[in-house]
Structure formats: structure tokens, C-alpha cells
C-alpha positions as CSV (number, residue, x, y, z in Angstrom):
1,M,-44.3,-88.1,-19.2
2,M,-41.3,-89.2,-17.2
3,A,-40.7,-92.3,-19.1
4,G,-40.4,-90.1,-22.5
5,R,-37.9,-87.7,-21.0
6,T,-35.8,-91.0,-19.5
7,K,-35.8,-92.2,-23.0
8,F,-34.6,-88.7,-24.5
9,L,-31.9,-88.4,-21.6
10,A,-30.5,-91.9,-22.5
11,A,-30.4,-91.3,-26.0
12,A,-28.6,-88.0,-25.4
13,A,-26.2,-89.8,-23.3
14,V,-25.7,-92.3,-25.9
15,A,-24.9,-89.4,-28.5
16,V,-22.5,-87.8,-26.1
17,A,-20.5,-90.8,-25.5
18,L,-20.5,-91.8,-29.4
19,L,-19.3,-88.0,-30.4
20,G,-16.7,-88.3,-27.4
21,N,-15.5,-91.8,-29.1
22,Q,-15.3,-90.0,-32.6
23,A,-13.2,-87.2,-31.2
24,A,-11.1,-90.1,-29.4
25,L,-10.6,-91.6,-32.8
26,A,-8.7,-89.1,-34.3
27,K,-5.9,-86.8,-33.6
28,R,-5.2,-83.3,-35.1
29,V,-1.6,-82.6,-36.6
30,T,-0.6,-79.8,-38.5
31,V,1.2,-80.8,-41.8
32,V,2.0,-77.4,-43.3
33,P,3.2,-74.7,-40.7
34,G,3.3,-71.1,-41.1
35,D,0.8,-68.2,-41.1
36,R,-2.0,-70.5,-42.8
37,P,-1.0,-73.8,-41.3
38,I,-2.8,-77.1,-42.8
39,A,-3.9,-79.4,-40.0
40,I,-5.7,-82.9,-40.5
41,D,-7.2,-85.7,-38.7
42,L,-5.1,-88.7,-38.3
43,P,-6.3,-92.0,-36.7
44,N,-5.5,-92.3,-32.8
45,A,-4.2,-95.9,-33.4
46,W,-1.6,-94.4,-35.9
47,K,2.0,-93.5,-34.9
48,V,2.8,-90.2,-35.5
49,S,6.5,-88.7,-35.2
50,E,8.0,-85.4,-36.4
51,I,10.6,-85.5,-39.2
52,K,12.7,-83.0,-40.8
53,R,10.2,-81.3,-42.8
54,G,7.0,-82.5,-41.4
55,I,5.6,-85.6,-40.1
56,Q,5.7,-89.3,-40.4
57,A,2.2,-91.1,-39.6
58,K,2.3,-95.1,-39.7
59,T,0.0,-97.8,-38.9
60,A,0.3,-99.6,-35.5
61,D,1.4,-102.8,-37.5
62,D,3.7,-100.8,-39.7
63,E,1.9,-101.9,-42.8
64,V,1.2,-98.2,-44.2
65,Y,3.6,-95.4,-44.0
66,L,2.8,-91.6,-45.1
67,W,5.1,-88.7,-44.9
68,F,3.9,-84.9,-45.0
69,E,6.7,-82.8,-45.9
70,S,6.3,-79.1,-46.2
71,Y,9.0,-77.6,-48.8
72,R,9.8,-74.5,-50.9
73,P,9.9,-75.4,-54.9
74,A,13.9,-75.0,-54.9
75,Q,13.8,-77.9,-52.0
76,F,11.8,-80.3,-54.3
77,Q,15.0,-82.2,-55.7
78,T,16.7,-82.3,-52.6
79,L,13.6,-83.5,-51.1
80,L,13.2,-86.6,-54.0
81,D,16.8,-87.5,-53.5
82,E,16.4,-88.3,-49.7
83,H,13.5,-90.3,-50.5
84,N,15.3,-92.1,-52.9
85,A,18.2,-92.6,-50.5
86,Y,15.9,-93.8,-48.0
87,F,13.8,-96.4,-50.0
88,K,17.3,-97.6,-51.3
89,G,18.4,-98.0,-48.0
90,Q,15.1,-99.8,-47.1
91,G,15.4,-102.5,-50.1
92,V,12.6,-100.9,-52.1
93,K,13.6,-100.9,-56.0
94,V,11.5,-99.4,-58.6
95,V,10.8,-101.8,-61.2
96,G,9.0,-99.8,-63.9
97,T,8.1,-96.6,-65.4
98,E,6.1,-94.1,-63.0
99,T,2.6,-93.4,-64.1
100,A,1.4,-89.5,-63.2
101,K,-1.8,-87.8,-63.6
102,Q,-2.6,-84.2,-62.5
103,V,-5.7,-82.7,-61.2
104,D,-6.6,-78.9,-61.3
105,F,-8.6,-77.5,-58.1
106,P,-9.7,-74.1,-57.2
107,T,-6.8,-73.8,-54.6
108,Y,-4.1,-75.9,-55.7
109,V,-3.1,-78.4,-58.2
110,L,-2.5,-82.3,-57.2
111,K,0.1,-84.4,-58.9
112,V,-0.1,-88.1,-58.1
113,T,2.9,-90.3,-59.4
114,E,2.8,-94.1,-58.8
115,Y,5.9,-96.2,-59.0
116,P,5.8,-100.2,-59.9
117,A,8.2,-101.3,-56.9
118,T,9.5,-104.3,-55.2
119,Y,10.3,-104.5,-51.3
120,E,12.4,-107.7,-50.3
121,G,11.8,-109.0,-54.1
122,K,7.9,-108.8,-53.4
123,P,5.5,-106.0,-54.8
124,T,5.0,-103.0,-52.7
125,V,2.7,-100.0,-53.2
126,L,4.6,-96.5,-53.4
127,R,2.8,-93.3,-54.3
128,Y,3.6,-89.7,-54.1
129,L,1.0,-86.9,-53.8
130,S,2.3,-83.1,-54.7
131,V,0.3,-80.4,-53.7
132,V,0.9,-77.2,-55.0
133,P,-0.9,-74.3,-53.7
134,K,-1.9,-71.5,-56.3
135,A,-1.5,-68.9,-53.6
136,E,1.9,-67.2,-54.0
137,G,4.5,-68.0,-51.3
138,D,2.5,-70.9,-49.7
139,R,4.6,-74.0,-48.9
140,Y,4.3,-76.9,-51.0
141,L,3.2,-80.5,-49.8
142,L,4.5,-83.9,-50.5
143,V,2.8,-86.7,-49.4
144,S,4.5,-90.3,-49.5
145,Y,2.8,-93.3,-49.2
146,W,4.5,-96.7,-49.0
147,A,2.4,-99.9,-48.3
148,S,2.6,-103.5,-48.5
149,P,-0.2,-104.5,-51.1
150,A,-2.1,-106.1,-48.0
151,G,-1.9,-102.9,-45.8
152,D,-3.0,-100.8,-48.8
153,K,-6.1,-102.9,-48.9
154,Q,-6.7,-103.2,-45.0
155,Y,-6.4,-99.5,-44.7
156,D,-7.5,-97.8,-47.7
157,S,-10.7,-96.5,-46.1
158,E,-8.3,-95.0,-43.3
159,V,-6.0,-93.2,-46.0
160,Q,-8.9,-92.1,-48.2
161,R,-10.3,-90.3,-45.0
162,I,-6.9,-88.8,-44.4
163,L,-6.6,-87.7,-48.0
164,N,-10.0,-86.1,-47.9
165,N,-9.3,-84.6,-44.8
166,L,-5.9,-83.2,-46.6
167,A,-8.3,-82.1,-49.5
168,A,-10.9,-80.4,-47.4
169,A,-8.2,-78.3,-45.5
170,Y,-6.7,-77.0,-48.8
171,D,-10.3,-76.1,-50.1
172,G,-10.9,-74.4,-47.0
173,K,-8.2,-71.8,-47.3
């Protein structure tokens, strides 16, 4: 009887340790402020910093950058102009026509726009996700994604978890 209890306690200790590890693998950040904020989990290894309209998250090796920027519709063109100036300053060049698709969800509309681009003469990944809530007065969110092709592949599963976490946050509103 004692051996069974010892095994159970050992298994419980392992489960608690694993759960504790999972909590340590992610940090909760708010990406849309306000009365109904939107918060997501980011991998602990990612560096997070505040920016003018939200947060910047990047991998420790700087291969993937994500910006989460909350804005009002009237600020959209200003936001895009700031991004264009930033990317131009970094040496990113758009080398073709963007492709865009829009998906309608129950609580928001998602528009994904991809730009064929180069950085230092080599291909780079440049993508925007625009989240437009259907509720009147809610702030919009622009998620900008910039990655090296190798970083895009290496961190794909982490980025997908981040975006799925974001979608769940909006769906839960």
C-alpha cells in the first residue's frame, strides 16, 4: 500500500513540476489596453519591450520580430507611414505586389497582407495582420511580422501559438 502511495506522490510531484515549467515558458502581456484589454502569452525566451502603441516581441537571436500595435481607425495611415519609414531605414525593400486575404470571424475581421521583400539584398518575410473588432468603439490591432526565412521556419510553431493565443483572446471577448 505504501509503494502505491509513493508512486502517486512521485507522479504528482512530476506533474506539478511540469506545470510549473509550462508557466515559466510563457509570459503574459497586454497587447490592447482599455476596459476590455487583450492579453496574450509570449515565450519567456522572447524579448519584449514597450513601443508607442503597444509592444515589440522578438526572438533572442533577432531572427523574428513581432509588433502588436493598438490603434484607432483614423490612425491607420500614420501607422503604416511609420512602418514604411522604419523598414526603409532598416534596408528592407518591397519588391513586388502584396497579396491580401480577409477572413470573417464572429467577433472580428482578420486581414492578412504579405509583401515580397528583401533585406540586404536577400529575401525576407514581411507580413501584416490587421484585427478589426466588430464591437463598436473597440481598438483595432495591427500585428506586424518581420523575419529571416530561416527564422520564419525555425520559430513557426512558436509564432503560431502566439497567434492562436491572440485569436482565442479575441474569441473570448
